[in-house]
N, C-alpha and C positions, 0 to 999 in steps of 0.2 A: 160490352162493346159500348164505344163513347162515340158520341154525335160528333162530327168535325165542325170546326167553325166554319160559318157562310160569311166570306169576305166580300165586300161589294165596293165599287167605286164610284161614288155620287157624282152628279156634274155640278152642283152647287151647293151651298149651305142649306137651302131649301129642301133639299131631298132628304136630309139625316132623318126627320121624323117620319116621313113616310116609308122610308125603307126599313127603318126599325118596325114599324108597323106591319111591313110585309114579311118580316123575319130575317133581317140581317143582323149578324152578331158582330161585325166589326167592319171598318171603312179604312180604303187608302185614300188619302186626300194630300194635297201640298200645292206649292209654286211651281211653276215652270222652269224657274231658274235654278231650283235644285232637284227638281224631279223629272222623270220621262215619261211622256205619252201618257198624260193624266187625263180622266175623263172630263174635269173641270180645273178652272183656275181658284184657288182659296188663298185669300189674304191671310195676312196674320191674324186679323178681327175674325175673319171666318174659321181658322182654324179654331181660335179659342172657343167661338161660341159652340162649333162642331164637336169639341171635345167635352163641354159642358153640356150639352144636349145627350150625347151619346152615354156620357158616364151617368146622367140621372136616369137612364134606362137601362143601366148595366152593362153597356156594350162599349165597345174599345174603336180608338182612332190610332191609326199607323200613318206616319207623315213621310211622305217618298223623299230620299234624298239619293236617288239612284242616277243622277245624270253623271256624265264624263266630265270630271273638273279638270281644268287647267290652272297654271300658278295664279292667274288673275283672279281666279274664283275662291282659291283655298282660304283667304283671309275673310270671307265673308262666311265660313262654315260655323265658327265658335258662336258668334252671335246668334245665328238661327237655331243652333241646337240649344243654347243656352234658353232661348225663348221657347222651344218646344218642351223643355223639362220644366220650366215655370208653370206653363200653361197645363201640365200634367199629359201631354200626349203619350200613349202606351209603348209606341215603338218607333223606331226611325228605320225606314227600309234604306239599305245603303248598298252599292256595288264597289266603290272606290275606298280604298284602304285608308285614304286620308279622313273620310268621316269617320272611320273607327277610331283611328288615332286621336281625332280632335275631341271626339265624344269621350274618349276616356280621361280627357284632360279635363275638360269642362263640365261634363255631366256622368261621371262614372256609373250611376245606377241607370243611365238610360237603357232599355232594352234594345237589341240590334238585330235585324231581319236582314239576311244577307242574300242580295238578288243582283245577279249580273246577266240574266235574261237566257243565255245560252250555254254557260260553263258548268253548271250544277247538273251534272250528268252522272255522277258516280258519289257513293257514300263516303269515300275518302276525303273528297274536296268538301263537300259538307260537312264532316267531322273537322277538317282542318280549319274552317272559319269558325265552326263552334269553340274548339279549342282557344281560338284567338278573340273570342267574346260574344259571337252571334248566338242567339237563341234559337233561330228558326233560319231554314234555307230555303228559297224558292225555286222549285226544280224547273229545269229548261222544258220548253213545249216540245221538244223533237224527241223526248224518250218515250217509249211505250209503255203499256200496264205492267208486262212483267218487271221490266227494270224499276220501275215506282215501287211496286211491292217489295222487290229484292233490297230497294234502297232503304224503305221503312224498318226493315228486319234488322239493318246494320246502322242506322244512322243514330248519332247521338244527340241530335237537335229535331225541333220539330220540322215537320215538312209541308210546305204549301204547294198546292197543284190547282193550275187553271182549268175548270171545266167547263167554261162557258165564254164565248166572245172572240173577238179578232185577235190575232197576233202579230208582232212586227216579224217582218222578213229581212228589213233591211233599216241600217242608219247611218249618214253621214253628218259629220260636223260641218259640211260645207252646205253653202245656201243653192244648192243644185236648182231648186224651182227659180229663185230668183235671178239666178245667172242665166237662166234660159229665157225669161222675160227680158232681161236686158238684152240679150243676144237678139231677141226680136224688136229691140228699140222701145218696149214697153216697163212699166214699172209696177211692182207689187209689193206694197207695204207691209213689212214683217209682221207686224200687229195684227194684221188681217188673216194671215196664212194660217194660224192656229184654228180659226174657226170656218176654214173653207173646207166644205166636206164634200165638194162635187168634182174634186180633181182625182183622175185614175191614169193608171198604165194599162194600157189595153193590149193583152196578149192575144191576137186575133186566131192563132194556131190552136191555142186551147180555149178559146171564148173567156177568158179570165178577165176581170177588171180589178186592178189592184188599187186600192185608197192610197194617194201620196199626199201629205202635207208637210208644211215646214214652220217650224217654231223657232226659239231662241236657241234650242239645243240641236238645230240642223235639221237635215231631210229625212223623213220618215215613209216608209213603203210598208204597208201592211197585208196581210193574206187576203185572198179573195174571197174565201168562205170563213165561216163562225164555226168554232167548236162548239159542240153540244153533245154531252154525254148524261144527260139526265135520266135517261134509261141505260145507263152503265155504271153505276155507282158502288154496285155490291162489293167488287174486288178491293176498292180502295177504302170502302168503310170497314170492309173486314180486316184490312191491313193497319187500321187505326190512322190513317192519314189524318193529319193534325187541321188543314186547312183547304178549303174548296174557294176557289175565287172564281167571282163572275166580273170579268172585264167590260166596263159601259163606254170604253173610248169609242168615239163618233157614233154614239146612240143617244136617243131621247130619254129624258128623266122617265116617261111613261113606259117606253120598253123595258128599262133597266128594272123599275119597280115590279112590273108583271113577271120579268123573269125571276127576281128574286122571291116573288111569292110562290111561283111553280116549284124552284129548287128547294125552299123551305118545306113545301109539302112531301115533295119526293125524299129527301133527305131523313125525314122524320119518320116516314113510313118505311123507308129502306132498314132504319134501325130498329124501329118498335115492332114492325108487323112485315116481315120479309115476305110472306105469302102474297099479302095483299099489295106491297110494292111489285110484285113480279107481275101480278094481274093487270096492274094499272099504268105501269111505266110506258107501254107503248101509247097510251092515251097522254101523259105528259109530253111525250114527245110532240104528239100531233098537235097539241095546244100550242106549243112552241112554234111550230112549223105556220101556224095561223096568225101568229103576230111579226113573225119574220119579214124584215125588208124583201122585196121581191128580189132584189141585187145581191143578195147576201145569201147563198145556199149554207145548209147546215152540214157539217161533216164531223167525224170523230178524231180530227187531227192525226198525230201520231200514234194515238193510245193502242192500235190494233195493226199498226205497220212498223216492219223492221226500220229501226232507227238510221236515218240517212241524213247525209249534210250535202 
């Protein structure tokens, strides 16, 4: 039985060493112009420093290039991919086939992870992208545990699953928040929107608050709850799922570090001493509940639900 990779999204380059000390095996970072819903903005210099620091400790850095690219952005891909190859990034996370095609031209040895958020729902699709050149598929958040295990049994590529954090429910390339403010005769500078963490859509009927923010990639509406399955890791570890992701978007560095530390302990215990994990897993969940923001209830997402859209 192998240990799954513990993949974390840092908010800044300063988080890399503390997260390594907390037990992270790999990181997803990037620039807003190329990547979607990042926990923090990483300049080219930040990427270079992050890769160096991670590699010094035997850890990996994946760079997000999973945005939706229009024609005017395609010409920027080659230069950025060359840069990532030169600094030694361990993989590029992509959704648009343009990234794959350009990478094969300018950095043919670059490892690619396919991630389109919602469409990795069967192993045929994962294997299709694997045969096109992807090493890993990032599974959709809307599939249940049985489907994940079945996909791992049939997949020809590595599989990554999000185990903690909020998930995206909606994205539009349109400036919906900006348009609303303009309708009211107000203005909201786009560079400030990505840092605005207090905007919500309020569903009074269900008493849910959906975080909503806007950046260069458009408008994003996030889930009202955070996934947390620190007490339900056994099936996916037994199935040899390759990577467990903690998504830290709209969270503080301190929160991400502490959650990483707790998942590190839970994963290690589940692999090395299953009986001890079974005894302590409710305690792991309780510990996360103690640091969870009061407006972000925990749930198990779709892991134990029938898949619906």
